[in-house]
N, C-alpha and C positions, 0 to 999 in steps of 0.2 A: 379579394383573392378568390379565385375559383376553387371549387372543391375537386380534389383529385382522388381517385380510387386507389387504395393500396392493393386490394385484392378483389377482383370482380366477382369471385365466388362468395366471399363473405359480405361484400358491399360495405366494408368499414370505410369511413371517411379518413382521408390522409390528415394526420395531425402531427405537429411538431412534438418531439419527445419532451414530456413534461420535466424531466430531470435537466435536460439541456436548457430549456426555457427558464427553469428556476435558477440554475447556476448563472446564466447570462443576466437574468434580472438582479440577482444578488450582487454580482460584480458591478453592474452599472449603478445599482443603488448604493453600494458601499463607496464607490468612486464619487458619487454625488455628495454623500454624507461627509466624506473626508474633505472634499473640495469646499463644501459649504462651511465647515468648521474653520478650515484654513483660510478661507477667503471671506472676510467680513464686509468687504467693499461691494456695494450693489452692482457696480459695473462688472466686476469679476464674477459675481454670482450669475449674472445674465449670460456671460460667456460660457461658464461651466454648464448651465442649463442648455444652451444652444449646442454645445459639443456633445452632451449626453443625448440630446434629441437626435442629433445627426448620427451618433453611434447606433442608436436604436433603429433608425431608418435604414442604415447600412446593413445592420444585422438582419432585419426583416427582408431586405432585398436579396441578401446572400442566401438566406434559407429558401426563399421562393425560387431563386435561380437553381439551387441544388435540387429542389423538388421537381422542377421542370426538366432538368437534365435526367433525373431518375425515371421520370415518366417516359421520356424519349427513348432511353435505353430499354425500358420495359416493352415499349411498342416494337422496337427493333428486334428484340429477342422473340417476341410473340410472332412476328412475321417469319423469322428464321425457323421457328418451331413448326409453324403452319406449312412452310415450304418443305421441311423435312418430312412431315406427316404425309404430304402429297406424294413425295418421292417414294417413301416406303410403301404406300398404297399401290403405286404403279408397279413396283418390284413384286409385291405380293400377288397382284393380279396377273402379272406375266408368269410368275412361278406356278400359279394355279392352272393357268391356261396350258403351260408346258406339261404339267403333271397330268392334266386331263387328256391331252393328246397322247402322251406316252402310255397312259392306262388303256386308251382305246386301241393303240397299236398292239399292246401286250394281249388284250382280250381277243383281238382279231387273230393274232398269231396262235393263241391257245385253241381257238375254234377250228383253225385249219389243221391242227395236229390230229 
């Protein structure tokens, strides 16, 4: 699994919430324990172990998918923010230019009085 950044300013590695991981692990573990006690037959135990392994794999794939989706949204928002900053800069530059022109005109008008 590749490392994703939660926040480029802090540089913290993206990790799964430990509480969620613990709860998911406990649920899977409890299910295996109950199934193991209820199913004394070797064939049934193997089935339970396979199902538990498949559940774990599916959960890991789901978490990774959600992490990737969050990263894509983060990048999209970053692009929108960048575009917004550029637009604001253009407006500010235009306002400064207009203000400078108006100031010159006022100064020239005062000189002619």
